PDB file with one MODEL, atoms N, CA, C and O in Angstrom:
MODEL        1
ATOM      1  N   MET A   1     -12.233  -4.489   6.663  1.00  0.00           N
ATOM      2  CA  MET A   1     -11.501  -4.709   5.150  1.00  0.00           C
ATOM      3  C   MET A   1     -10.391  -3.879   5.181  1.00  0.00           C
ATOM      4  O   MET A   1     -10.322  -2.975   6.014  1.00  0.00           O
ATOM      5  N   GLY A   2      -9.301  -4.130   4.171  1.00  0.00           N
ATOM      6  CA  GLY A   2      -8.238  -3.291   3.908  1.00  0.00           C
ATOM      7  C   GLY A   2      -7.679  -3.722   2.876  1.00  0.00           C
ATOM      8  O   GLY A   2      -8.329  -4.566   2.259  1.00  0.00           O
ATOM      9  N   TYR A   3      -6.188  -3.294   2.255  1.00  0.00           N
ATOM     10  CA  TYR A   3      -5.517  -3.243   1.483  1.00  0.00           C
ATOM     11  C   TYR A   3      -4.095  -3.448   1.800  1.00  0.00           C
ATOM     12  O   TYR A   3      -3.649  -2.708   2.677  1.00  0.00           O
ATOM     13  N   TRP A   4      -3.369  -4.218   1.320  1.00  0.00           N
ATOM     14  CA  TRP A   4      -2.024  -4.594   1.335  1.00  0.00           C
ATOM     15  C   TRP A   4      -1.286  -3.585   0.363  1.00  0.00           C
ATOM     16  O   TRP A   4      -1.510  -3.326  -0.819  1.00  0.00           O
ATOM     17  N   ALA A   5      -0.201  -3.033   1.365  1.00  0.00           N
ATOM     18  CA  ALA A   5       0.746  -2.190   0.757  1.00  0.00           C
ATOM     19  C   ALA A   5       2.275  -2.867   0.380  1.00  0.00           C
ATOM     20  O   ALA A   5       2.761  -3.618   1.226  1.00  0.00           O
ATOM     21  N   VAL A   6       2.735  -2.708  -0.384  1.00  0.00           N
ATOM     22  CA  VAL A   6       4.193  -3.018  -0.770  1.00  0.00           C
ATOM     23  C   VAL A   6       5.226  -1.362  -0.408  1.00  0.00           C
ATOM     24  O   VAL A   6       5.174  -0.239  -0.910  1.00  0.00           O
ATOM     25  N   VAL A   7       6.080  -1.972   0.685  1.00  0.00           N
ATOM     26  CA  VAL A   7       6.806  -0.946   1.192  1.00  0.00           C
ATOM     27  C   VAL A   7       8.371  -1.302   0.361  1.00  0.00           C
ATOM     28  O   VAL A   7       8.867  -2.416   0.187  1.00  0.00           O
ATOM     29  N   GLU A   8       8.805  -0.244   0.027  1.00  0.00           N
ATOM     30  CA  GLU A   8      10.299  -0.216  -0.661  1.00  0.00           C
ATOM     31  C   GLU A   8      11.012   0.341  -0.158  1.00  0.00           C
ATOM     32  O   GLU A   8      10.677   1.517  -0.019  1.00  0.00           O
ATOM     33  N   LYS A   9      12.273  -0.009   0.382  1.00  0.00           N
ATOM     34  CA  LYS A   9      13.414   0.700   0.767  1.00  0.00           C
ATOM     35  C   LYS A   9      14.092   1.336  -0.502  1.00  0.00           C
ATOM     36  O   LYS A   9      14.121   0.750  -1.584  1.00  0.00           O
ATOM     37  N   ARG A  10      14.561   2.413  -0.316  1.00  0.00           N
ATOM     38  CA  ARG A  10      15.165   2.942  -1.551  1.00  0.00           C
ATOM     39  C   ARG A  10      16.402   3.654  -0.917  1.00  0.00           C
ATOM     40  O   ARG A  10      16.669   3.370   0.251  1.00  0.00           O
ATOM     41  N   ASP A  11      17.148   4.518  -1.558  1.00  0.00           N
ATOM     42  CA  ASP A  11      18.627   5.179  -1.170  1.00  0.00           C
ATOM     43  C   ASP A  11      18.038   6.492  -0.063  1.00  0.00           C
ATOM     44  O   ASP A  11      18.528   6.852   1.007  1.00  0.00           O
ATOM     45  N   LYS A  12      17.082   6.900  -0.628  1.00  0.00           N
ATOM     46  CA  LYS A  12      16.721   8.264  -0.058  1.00  0.00           C
ATOM     47  C   LYS A  12      15.517   8.104   1.513  1.00  0.00           C
ATOM     48  O   LYS A  12      15.089   8.959   2.289  1.00  0.00           O
ATOM     49  N   GLY A  13      15.323   6.693   1.434  1.00  0.00           N
ATOM     50  CA  GLY A  13      14.064   6.412   2.195  1.00  0.00           C
ATOM     51  C   GLY A  13      13.462   5.686   1.607  1.00  0.00           C
ATOM     52  O   GLY A  13      14.105   5.100   0.736  1.00  0.00           O
ATOM     53  N   PHE A  14      11.792   5.277   1.747  1.00  0.00           N
ATOM     54  CA  PHE A  14      11.082   4.506   1.776  1.00  0.00           C
ATOM     55  C   PHE A  14       9.564   4.973   0.510  1.00  0.00           C
ATOM     56  O   PHE A  14       8.930   6.018   0.360  1.00  0.00           O
ATOM     57  N   TYR A  15       9.513   4.076   0.061  1.00  0.00           N
ATOM     58  CA  TYR A  15       8.277   3.977  -1.089  1.00  0.00           C
ATOM     59  C   TYR A  15       7.628   2.979  -0.838  1.00  0.00           C
ATOM     60  O   TYR A  15       7.982   1.820  -0.627  1.00  0.00           O
ATOM     61  N   ALA A  16       6.322   3.617  -0.874  1.00  0.00           N
ATOM     62  CA  ALA A  16       5.037   2.847  -0.517  1.00  0.00           C
ATOM     63  C   ALA A  16       3.997   2.819  -1.775  1.00  0.00           C
ATOM     64  O   ALA A  16       3.701   3.861  -2.361  1.00  0.00           O
ATOM     65  N   ARG A  17       3.487   1.598  -2.133  1.00  0.00           N
ATOM     66  CA  ARG A  17       2.330   1.774  -3.048  1.00  0.00           C
ATOM     67  C   ARG A  17       1.470   0.736  -2.770  1.00  0.00           C
ATOM     68  O   ARG A  17       1.946  -0.281  -2.266  1.00  0.00           O
ATOM     69  N   PHE A  18      -0.008   0.819  -3.064  1.00  0.00           N
ATOM     70  CA  PHE A  18      -1.120  -0.386  -3.025  1.00  0.00           C
ATOM     71  C   PHE A  18      -1.441  -0.825  -4.472  1.00  0.00           C
ATOM     72  O   PHE A  18      -2.002  -0.140  -5.327  1.00  0.00           O
ATOM     73  N   PRO A  19      -0.915  -2.276  -4.609  1.00  0.00           N
ATOM     74  CA  PRO A  19      -1.187  -2.842  -5.784  1.00  0.00           C
ATOM     75  C   PRO A  19      -2.369  -2.696  -6.506  1.00  0.00           C
ATOM     76  O   PRO A  19      -2.365  -2.370  -7.693  1.00  0.00           O
ATOM     77  N   ASP A  20      -3.411  -2.921  -5.847  1.00  0.00           N
ATOM     78  CA  ASP A  20      -4.834  -2.856  -6.082  1.00  0.00           C
ATOM     79  C   ASP A  20      -5.204  -1.557  -6.264  1.00  0.00           C
ATOM     80  O   ASP A  20      -6.284  -1.466  -6.847  1.00  0.00           O
ATOM     81  N   ILE A  21      -4.627  -0.379  -5.935  1.00  0.00           N
ATOM     82  CA  ILE A  21      -5.184   1.048  -6.156  1.00  0.00           C
ATOM     83  C   ILE A  21      -4.286   1.821  -7.066  1.00  0.00           C
ATOM     84  O   ILE A  21      -3.358   2.327  -6.435  1.00  0.00           O
ATOM     85  N   ALA A  22      -4.267   2.048  -8.204  1.00  0.00           N
ATOM     86  CA  ALA A  22      -3.354   2.541  -9.231  1.00  0.00           C
ATOM     87  C   ALA A  22      -3.157   3.955  -9.021  1.00  0.00           C
ATOM     88  O   ALA A  22      -4.122   4.697  -9.205  1.00  0.00           O
ATOM     89  N   ASP A  23      -2.138   4.396  -8.692  1.00  0.00           N
ATOM     90  CA  ASP A  23      -1.590   5.875  -8.715  1.00  0.00           C
ATOM     91  C   ASP A  23      -1.643   6.676  -7.218  1.00  0.00           C
ATOM     92  O   ASP A  23      -1.510   7.843  -6.848  1.00  0.00           O
ATOM     93  N   LEU A  24      -1.955   5.170  -6.476  1.00  0.00           N
ATOM     94  CA  LEU A  24      -1.784   6.008  -5.046  1.00  0.00           C
ATOM     95  C   LEU A  24      -0.665   5.514  -4.120  1.00  0.00           C
ATOM     96  O   LEU A  24      -0.719   4.482  -3.451  1.00  0.00           O
ATOM     97  N   GLU A  25       0.192   6.243  -4.159  1.00  0.00           N
ATOM     98  CA  GLU A  25       1.747   6.003  -3.416  1.00  0.00           C
ATOM     99  C   GLU A  25       2.455   6.988  -2.358  1.00  0.00           C
ATOM    100  O   GLU A  25       2.463   8.194  -2.602  1.00  0.00           O
ATOM    101  N   VAL A  26       2.947   6.574  -1.386  1.00  0.00           N
ATOM    102  CA  VAL A  26       3.623   7.356  -0.621  1.00  0.00           C
ATOM    103  C   VAL A  26       5.186   7.546  -0.522  1.00  0.00           C
ATOM    104  O   VAL A  26       5.777   6.533  -0.899  1.00  0.00           O
ATOM    105  N   ARG A  27       5.734   8.223  -0.255  1.00  0.00           N
ATOM    106  CA  ARG A  27       7.285   8.509   0.120  1.00  0.00           C
ATOM    107  C   ARG A  27       7.409   8.946   1.382  1.00  0.00           C
ATOM    108  O   ARG A  27       6.672   9.756   1.945  1.00  0.00           O
ATOM    109  N   SER A  28       8.780   8.149   2.021  1.00  0.00           N
ATOM    110  CA  SER A  28       8.995   8.985   3.361  1.00  0.00           C
ATOM    111  C   SER A  28      10.492   8.615   3.554  1.00  0.00           C
ATOM    112  O   SER A  28      11.099   7.809   2.850  1.00  0.00           O
ATOM    113  N   LYS A  29      11.024   9.332   4.634  1.00  0.00           N
ATOM    114  CA  LYS A  29      12.296   9.218   5.167  1.00  0.00           C
ATOM    115  C   LYS A  29      12.380   7.714   6.394  1.00  0.00           C
ATOM    116  O   LYS A  29      13.323   7.007   6.749  1.00  0.00           O
ATOM    117  N   THR A  30      11.152   7.722   6.689  1.00  0.00           N
ATOM    118  CA  THR A  30      11.193   6.897   7.949  1.00  0.00           C
ATOM    119  C   THR A  30      10.208   5.726   7.616  1.00  0.00           C
ATOM    120  O   THR A  30       9.398   6.089   6.763  1.00  0.00           O
ATOM    121  N   ILE A  31      10.049   4.588   7.978  1.00  0.00           N
ATOM    122  CA  ILE A  31       9.181   3.400   8.295  1.00  0.00           C
ATOM    123  C   ILE A  31       7.743   4.127   8.838  1.00  0.00           C
ATOM    124  O   ILE A  31       6.690   4.150   8.202  1.00  0.00           O
ATOM    125  N   GLU A  32       7.933   4.605   9.931  1.00  0.00           N
ATOM    126  CA  GLU A  32       6.956   5.012  10.993  1.00  0.00           C
ATOM    127  C   GLU A  32       6.248   6.111  10.199  1.00  0.00           C
ATOM    128  O   GLU A  32       5.077   6.185  10.572  1.00  0.00           O
ATOM    129  N   GLU A  33       6.516   6.911   9.322  1.00  0.00           N
ATOM    130  CA  GLU A  33       5.902   8.261   8.746  1.00  0.00           C
ATOM    131  C   GLU A  33       4.949   7.585   7.513  1.00  0.00           C
ATOM    132  O   GLU A  33       3.838   8.012   7.200  1.00  0.00           O
ATOM    133  N   ILE A  34       5.830   6.120   6.717  1.00  0.00           N
ATOM    134  CA  ILE A  34       5.163   5.637   5.848  1.00  0.00           C
ATOM    135  C   ILE A  34       3.685   4.772   6.155  1.00  0.00           C
ATOM    136  O   ILE A  34       2.713   4.723   5.402  1.00  0.00           O
ATOM    137  N   LYS A  35       3.819   4.195   7.336  1.00  0.00           N
ATOM    138  CA  LYS A  35       2.425   4.122   8.006  1.00  0.00           C
ATOM    139  C   LYS A  35       1.567   4.643   8.246  1.00  0.00           C
ATOM    140  O   LYS A  35       0.443   4.159   8.116  1.00  0.00           O
ATOM    141  N   VAL A  36       1.865   6.109   8.790  1.00  0.00           N
ATOM    142  CA  VAL A  36       1.022   7.169   8.712  1.00  0.00           C
ATOM    143  C   VAL A  36       0.454   7.421   7.716  1.00  0.00           C
ATOM    144  O   VAL A  36      -0.771   7.472   7.829  1.00  0.00           O
ATOM    145  N   LEU A  37       0.922   7.631   6.619  1.00  0.00           N
ATOM    146  CA  LEU A  37       0.989   8.495   5.443  1.00  0.00           C
ATOM    147  C   LEU A  37       0.167   7.368   4.379  1.00  0.00           C
ATOM    148  O   LEU A  37      -0.355   7.708   3.317  1.00  0.00           O
ATOM    149  N   LEU A  38       0.182   6.194   4.836  1.00  0.00           N
ATOM    150  CA  LEU A  38      -0.532   4.916   3.740  1.00  0.00           C
ATOM    151  C   LEU A  38      -1.951   4.996   4.251  1.00  0.00           C
ATOM    152  O   LEU A  38      -2.926   5.081   3.504  1.00  0.00           O
ATOM    153  N   LYS A  39      -2.023   4.956   5.942  1.00  0.00           N
ATOM    154  CA  LYS A  39      -3.395   5.030   6.357  1.00  0.00           C
ATOM    155  C   LYS A  39      -4.039   6.538   5.971  1.00  0.00           C
ATOM    156  O   LYS A  39      -5.135   6.549   5.409  1.00  0.00           O
ATOM    157  N   GLU A  40      -3.665   7.241   6.137  1.00  0.00           N
ATOM    158  CA  GLU A  40      -4.132   8.864   5.723  1.00  0.00           C
ATOM    159  C   GLU A  40      -4.830   8.978   3.832  1.00  0.00           C
ATOM    160  O   GLU A  40      -5.846   9.509   3.384  1.00  0.00           O
ATOM    161  N   SER A  41      -3.694   8.199   3.164  1.00  0.00           N
ATOM    162  CA  SER A  41      -3.618   8.580   1.937  1.00  0.00           C
ATOM    163  C   SER A  41      -5.171   7.547   1.597  1.00  0.00           C
ATOM    164  O   SER A  41      -6.228   7.955   1.115  1.00  0.00           O
ATOM    165  N   LEU A  42      -4.856   6.262   2.004  1.00  0.00           N
ATOM    166  CA  LEU A  42      -5.871   5.461   1.905  1.00  0.00           C
ATOM    167  C   LEU A  42      -7.417   5.819   2.358  1.00  0.00           C
ATOM    168  O   LEU A  42      -8.468   5.549   1.778  1.00  0.00           O
ATOM    169  N   SER A  43      -7.251   6.328   3.259  1.00  0.00           N
ATOM    170  CA  SER A  43      -8.916   6.961   3.986  1.00  0.00           C
ATOM    171  C   SER A  43      -9.190   8.413   2.911  1.00  0.00           C
ATOM    172  O   SER A  43     -10.335   8.621   2.508  1.00  0.00           O
ATOM    173  N   GLU A  44      -8.415   9.049   2.641  1.00  0.00           N
ATOM    174  CA  GLU A  44      -8.972  10.251   1.812  1.00  0.00           C
ATOM    175  C   GLU A  44      -9.197   9.737   0.259  1.00  0.00           C
ATOM    176  O   GLU A  44      -9.885  10.396  -0.521  1.00  0.00           O
ATOM    177  N   TYR A  45      -8.548   8.486  -0.124  1.00  0.00           N
ATOM    178  CA  TYR A  45      -8.699   8.155  -1.339  1.00  0.00           C
ATOM    179  C   TYR A  45     -10.298   7.494  -1.567  1.00  0.00           C
ATOM    180  O   TYR A  45     -11.022   7.613  -2.556  1.00  0.00           O
ATOM    181  N   LEU A  46     -10.564   6.746  -0.253  1.00  0.00           N
ATOM    182  CA  LEU A  46     -11.666   5.966  -0.482  1.00  0.00           C
ATOM    183  C   LEU A  46     -12.991   7.182  -0.040  1.00  0.00           C
ATOM    184  O   LEU A  46     -14.135   7.049  -0.473  1.00  0.00           O
ATOM    185  N   GLN A  47     -12.648   8.129   0.715  1.00  0.00           N
ATOM    186  CA  GLN A  47     -13.584   9.098   1.051  1.00  0.00           C
ATOM    187  C   GLN A  47     -13.961  10.007  -0.189  1.00  0.00           C
ATOM    188  O   GLN A  47     -15.035  10.608  -0.166  1.00  0.00           O
ATOM    189  N   SER A  48     -13.027  10.134  -1.368  1.00  0.00           N
ATOM    190  CA  SER A  48     -13.212  10.783  -2.464  1.00  0.00           C
ATOM    191  C   SER A  48     -14.079   9.829  -3.323  1.00  0.00           C
ATOM    192  O   SER A  48     -15.059  10.248  -3.940  1.00  0.00           O
ATOM    193  N   LEU A  49     -13.705   8.586  -3.343  1.00  0.00           N
ATOM    194  CA  LEU A  49     -14.704   7.635  -4.170  1.00  0.00           C
ATOM    195  C   LEU A  49     -15.953   7.750  -3.596  1.00  0.00           C
ATOM    196  O   LEU A  49     -16.826   8.143  -4.370  1.00  0.00           O
ATOM    197  N   ASN A  50     -16.318   7.500  -2.360  1.00  0.00           N
ATOM    198  CA  ASN A  50     -17.938   7.761  -1.966  1.00  0.00           C
ATOM    199  C   ASN A  50     -18.576   9.056  -2.089  1.00  0.00           C
ATOM    200  O   ASN A  50     -19.802   9.169  -2.114  1.00  0.00           O
ATOM    201  N   LYS A  51     -17.810   9.998  -2.163  1.00  0.00           N
ATOM    202  CA  LYS A  51     -18.318  11.414  -2.805  1.00  0.00           C
ATOM    203  C   LYS A  51     -18.605  11.175  -4.140  1.00  0.00           C
ATOM    204  O   LYS A  51     -19.737  11.611  -4.348  1.00  0.00           O
ATOM    205  N   THR A  52     -18.222  10.788  -4.948  1.00  0.00           N
ATOM    206  CA  THR A  52     -18.451  10.548  -6.627  1.00  0.00           C
ATOM    207  C   THR A  52     -19.390   9.324  -6.602  1.00  0.00           C
ATOM    208  O   THR A  52     -19.709   8.825  -7.681  1.00  0.00           O
ATOM    209  N   ASP A  53     -19.796   8.874  -5.598  1.00  0.00           N
ATOM    210  CA  ASP A  53     -20.522   7.118  -5.927  1.00  0.00           C
ATOM    211  C   ASP A  53     -19.956   6.150  -6.806  1.00  0.00           C
ATOM    212  O   ASP A  53     -20.521   5.156  -7.262  1.00  0.00           O
ATOM    213  N   ARG A  54     -18.429   6.651  -7.059  1.00  0.00           N
ATOM    214  CA  ARG A  54     -17.504   5.487  -7.535  1.00  0.00           C
ATOM    215  C   ARG A  54     -17.412   4.170  -6.623  1.00  0.00           C
ATOM    216  O   ARG A  54     -17.748   4.367  -5.455  1.00  0.00           O
ATOM    217  N   PRO A  55     -17.033   2.911  -6.932  1.00  0.00           N
ATOM    218  CA  PRO A  55     -17.039   1.739  -5.989  1.00  0.00           C
ATOM    219  C   PRO A  55     -15.566   1.591  -5.910  1.00  0.00           C
ATOM    220  O   PRO A  55     -14.715   1.584  -6.800  1.00  0.00           O
ATOM    221  N   GLN A  56     -15.472   1.466  -4.520  1.00  0.00           N
ATOM    222  CA  GLN A  56     -14.298   0.731  -4.128  1.00  0.00           C
ATOM    223  C   GLN A  56     -13.648  -0.189  -4.764  1.00  0.00           C
ATOM    224  O   GLN A  56     -14.316  -1.066  -5.313  1.00  0.00           O
ATOM    225  N   PRO A  57     -12.162  -0.229  -4.855  1.00  0.00           N
ATOM    226  CA  PRO A  57     -11.081  -1.022  -5.677  1.00  0.00           C
ATOM    227  C   PRO A  57     -11.203  -2.424  -4.976  1.00  0.00           C
ATOM    228  O   PRO A  57     -11.064  -2.284  -3.760  1.00  0.00           O
ATOM    229  N   ILE A  58     -11.401  -3.626  -5.316  1.00  0.00           N
ATOM    230  CA  ILE A  58     -11.451  -4.886  -4.885  1.00  0.00           C
ATOM    231  C   ILE A  58      -9.973  -5.225  -4.700  1.00  0.00           C
ATOM    232  O   ILE A  58      -9.024  -5.056  -5.465  1.00  0.00           O
ATOM    233  N   ALA A  59     -10.037  -5.726  -3.528  1.00  0.00           N
ATOM    234  CA  ALA A  59      -8.860  -6.302  -2.717  1.00  0.00           C
ATOM    235  C   ALA A  59      -8.521  -7.548  -3.382  1.00  0.00           C
ATOM    236  O   ALA A  59      -9.075  -8.597  -3.054  1.00  0.00           O
ATOM    237  N   HIS A  60      -7.485  -7.484  -4.464  1.00  0.00           N
ATOM    238  CA  HIS A  60      -6.887  -8.856  -4.608  1.00  0.00           C
ATOM    239  C   HIS A  60      -5.439  -9.506  -4.303  1.00  0.00           C
ATOM    240  O   HIS A  60      -5.133 -10.674  -4.067  1.00  0.00           O
ATOM    241  N   PHE A  61      -4.458  -8.035  -4.416  1.00  0.00           N
ATOM    242  CA  PHE A  61      -3.371  -8.658  -3.603  1.00  0.00           C
ATOM    243  C   PHE A  61      -3.106  -9.145  -2.207  1.00  0.00           C
ATOM    244  O   PHE A  61      -3.504  -8.460  -1.264  1.00  0.00           O
ATOM    245  N   ASN A  62      -2.565 -10.098  -2.031  1.00  0.00           N
ATOM    246  CA  ASN A  62      -2.262 -10.966  -0.943  1.00  0.00           C
ATOM    247  C   ASN A  62      -0.950 -11.268  -0.875  1.00  0.00           C
ATOM    248  O   ASN A  62      -0.738 -12.105  -1.752  1.00  0.00           O
ATOM    249  N   PRO A  63       0.103 -11.004  -0.249  1.00  0.00           N
ATOM    250  CA  PRO A  63       1.577 -11.227  -0.251  1.00  0.00           C
ATOM    251  C   PRO A  63       1.393 -12.752   0.041  1.00  0.00           C
ATOM    252  O   PRO A  63       1.924 -13.587  -0.692  1.00  0.00           O
ATOM    253  N   THR A  64       0.514 -13.161   1.290  1.00  0.00           N
ATOM    254  CA  THR A  64       1.087 -14.678   1.519  1.00  0.00           C
ATOM    255  C   THR A  64       0.707 -15.393   0.606  1.00  0.00           C
ATOM    256  O   THR A  64       1.245 -16.495   0.713  1.00  0.00           O
ATOM    257  N   VAL A  65      -0.082 -15.319  -0.416  1.00  0.00           N
ATOM    258  CA  VAL A  65      -0.401 -16.198  -1.428  1.00  0.00           C
ATOM    259  C   VAL A  65       0.674 -15.666  -3.045  1.00  0.00           C
ATOM    260  O   VAL A  65       1.305 -16.490  -3.708  1.00  0.00           O
ATOM    261  N   GLN A  66       0.639 -14.612  -3.264  1.00  0.00           N
ATOM    262  CA  GLN A  66       1.281 -14.179  -4.235  1.00  0.00           C
ATOM    263  C   GLN A  66       2.763 -14.081  -4.153  1.00  0.00           C
ATOM    264  O   GLN A  66       3.447 -13.723  -5.112  1.00  0.00           O
ATOM    265  N   THR A  67       3.309 -14.447  -2.843  1.00  0.00           N
ATOM    266  CA  THR A  67       5.174 -14.216  -2.638  1.00  0.00           C
ATOM    267  C   THR A  67       5.499 -15.640  -1.853  1.00  0.00           C
ATOM    268  O   THR A  67       6.379 -15.681  -0.993  1.00  0.00           O
ATOM    269  N   THR A  68       4.757 -16.747  -2.201  1.00  0.00           N
ATOM    270  CA  THR A  68       4.986 -17.682  -1.529  1.00  0.00           C
ATOM    271  C   THR A  68       6.721 -18.407  -1.981  1.00  0.00           C
ATOM    272  O   THR A  68       7.347 -19.081  -1.162  1.00  0.00           O
ATOM    273  N   ASN A  69       7.056 -18.216  -2.858  1.00  0.00           N
ATOM    274  CA  ASN A  69       8.508 -18.040  -3.611  1.00  0.00           C
ATOM    275  C   ASN A  69       9.272 -16.581  -3.470  1.00  0.00           C
ATOM    276  O   ASN A  69       9.042 -15.499  -4.010  1.00  0.00           O
ATOM    277  N   PRO A  70      10.261 -16.994  -2.535  1.00  0.00           N
ATOM    278  CA  PRO A  70      11.118 -15.621  -2.040  1.00  0.00           C
ATOM    279  C   PRO A  70      11.851 -15.317  -3.220  1.00  0.00           C
ATOM    280  O   PRO A  70      12.341 -14.188  -3.242  1.00  0.00           O
ATOM    281  N   LYS A  71      12.072 -16.146  -4.343  1.00  0.00           N
ATOM    282  CA  LYS A  71      13.117 -15.513  -5.495  1.00  0.00           C
ATOM    283  C   LYS A  71      12.107 -14.703  -6.496  1.00  0.00           C
ATOM    284  O   LYS A  71      12.491 -14.127  -7.514  1.00  0.00           O
ATOM    285  N   LYS A  72      10.481 -14.765  -5.951  1.00  0.00           N
ATOM    286  CA  LYS A  72       9.965 -13.961  -6.974  1.00  0.00           C
ATOM    287  C   LYS A  72       9.622 -12.378  -6.297  1.00  0.00           C
ATOM    288  O   LYS A  72       8.965 -11.542  -6.919  1.00  0.00           O
ATOM    289  N   ILE A  73      10.063 -12.192  -5.225  1.00  0.00           N
ATOM    290  CA  ILE A  73      10.123 -10.808  -4.460  1.00  0.00           C
ATOM    291  C   ILE A  73      11.480 -10.302  -4.667  1.00  0.00           C
ATOM    292  O   ILE A  73      12.623 -10.707  -4.455  1.00  0.00           O
ATOM    293  N   PRO A  74      10.691  -8.835  -5.364  1.00  0.00           N
ATOM    294  CA  PRO A  74      11.942  -7.976  -5.818  1.00  0.00           C
ATOM    295  C   PRO A  74      12.757  -7.815  -4.427  1.00  0.00           C
ATOM    296  O   PRO A  74      12.311  -7.753  -3.281  1.00  0.00           O
ATOM    297  N   PRO A  75      14.271  -7.762  -4.954  1.00  0.00           N
ATOM    298  CA  PRO A  75      15.223  -7.298  -3.501  1.00  0.00           C
ATOM    299  C   PRO A  75      14.513  -5.822  -2.952  1.00  0.00           C
ATOM    300  O   PRO A  75      14.089  -5.785  -1.797  1.00  0.00           O
ATOM    301  N   ASN A  76      14.461  -5.222  -3.394  1.00  0.00           N
ATOM    302  CA  ASN A  76      14.162  -3.690  -2.681  1.00  0.00           C
ATOM    303  C   ASN A  76      12.835  -3.827  -2.067  1.00  0.00           C
ATOM    304  O   ASN A  76      12.545  -2.720  -1.613  1.00  0.00           O
ATOM    305  N   VAL A  77      11.944  -4.629  -1.855  1.00  0.00           N
ATOM    306  CA  VAL A  77      11.110  -4.832  -1.147  1.00  0.00           C
ATOM    307  C   VAL A  77      11.172  -5.156   0.544  1.00  0.00           C
ATOM    308  O   VAL A  77      11.417  -6.250   1.054  1.00  0.00           O
ATOM    309  N   PHE A  78      10.911  -4.022   1.165  1.00  0.00           N
ATOM    310  CA  PHE A  78      11.246  -4.103   2.773  1.00  0.00           C
ATOM    311  C   PHE A  78      10.333  -4.838   3.595  1.00  0.00           C
ATOM    312  O   PHE A  78      10.664  -5.696   4.412  1.00  0.00           O
ATOM    313  N   GLU A  79       8.788  -4.339   3.256  1.00  0.00           N
ATOM    314  CA  GLU A  79       7.852  -4.861   3.859  1.00  0.00           C
ATOM    315  C   GLU A  79       6.458  -5.036   3.281  1.00  0.00           C
ATOM    316  O   GLU A  79       6.147  -4.224   2.409  1.00  0.00           O
ATOM    317  N   PHE A  80       5.522  -6.006   3.637  1.00  0.00           N
ATOM    318  CA  PHE A  80       4.232  -5.757   3.365  1.00  0.00           C
ATOM    319  C   PHE A  80       3.544  -5.418   4.375  1.00  0.00           C
ATOM    320  O   PHE A  80       3.665  -6.042   5.429  1.00  0.00           O
ATOM    321  N   LEU A  81       2.633  -4.299   4.244  1.00  0.00           N
ATOM    322  CA  LEU A  81       1.534  -4.141   5.319  1.00  0.00           C
ATOM    323  C   LEU A  81       0.648  -3.849   4.826  1.00  0.00           C
ATOM    324  O   LEU A  81       0.526  -3.265   3.749  1.00  0.00           O
ATOM    325  N   TYR A  82      -0.573  -4.422   5.955  1.00  0.00           N
ATOM    326  CA  TYR A  82      -1.936  -4.462   5.716  1.00  0.00           C
ATOM    327  C   TYR A  82      -2.708  -3.014   6.552  1.00  0.00           C
ATOM    328  O   TYR A  82      -2.608  -2.725   7.744  1.00  0.00           O
ATOM    329  N   ILE A  83      -3.435  -2.311   5.525  1.00  0.00           N
ATOM    330  CA  ILE A  83      -3.678  -1.133   6.023  1.00  0.00           C
ATOM    331  C   ILE A  83      -5.524  -1.111   5.947  1.00  0.00           C
ATOM    332  O   ILE A  83      -6.342  -1.143   5.028  1.00  0.00           O
ATOM    333  N   GLU A  84      -5.584  -1.052   7.150  1.00  0.00           N
ATOM    334  CA  GLU A  84      -7.199  -1.433   7.613  1.00  0.00           C
ATOM    335  C   GLU A  84      -8.383  -0.069   7.081  1.00  0.00           C
ATOM    336  O   GLU A  84      -8.103   1.110   7.294  1.00  0.00           O
ATOM    337  N   THR A  85      -9.531  -0.445   6.466  1.00  0.00           N
ATOM    338  CA  THR A  85     -10.072   0.923   6.393  1.00  0.00           C
ATOM    339  C   THR A  85     -11.152   0.654   7.282  1.00  0.00           C
ATOM    340  O   THR A  85     -11.594  -0.381   7.782  1.00  0.00           O
ATOM    341  N   GLU A  86     -11.492   1.982   7.354  1.00  0.00           N
ATOM    342  CA  GLU A  86     -12.875   2.233   8.318  1.00  0.00           C
ATOM    343  C   GLU A  86     -14.263   1.913   8.138  1.00  0.00           C
ATOM    344  O   GLU A  86     -15.083   2.210   9.006  1.00  0.00           O
TER     345      GLU A  86
ENDMDL
END
């Protein structure tokens, strides 16, 4: 299981967020670091949910389904990454 992240290219680097998880975003100057930060932040977030017995968010976003029309993809989207959970 995992969650899709949307990575955007910005002037000063990259910005990434999980559409299915509110308020979980990371920023970095390199795409390599974004991948590491996404995995770490997702892991920490899910661990914090487990400690408080809150349910994990349901993964609804899927770019292969929701972005079939290239005109609907915002121009600053750089990549979609699937981040797996443990």
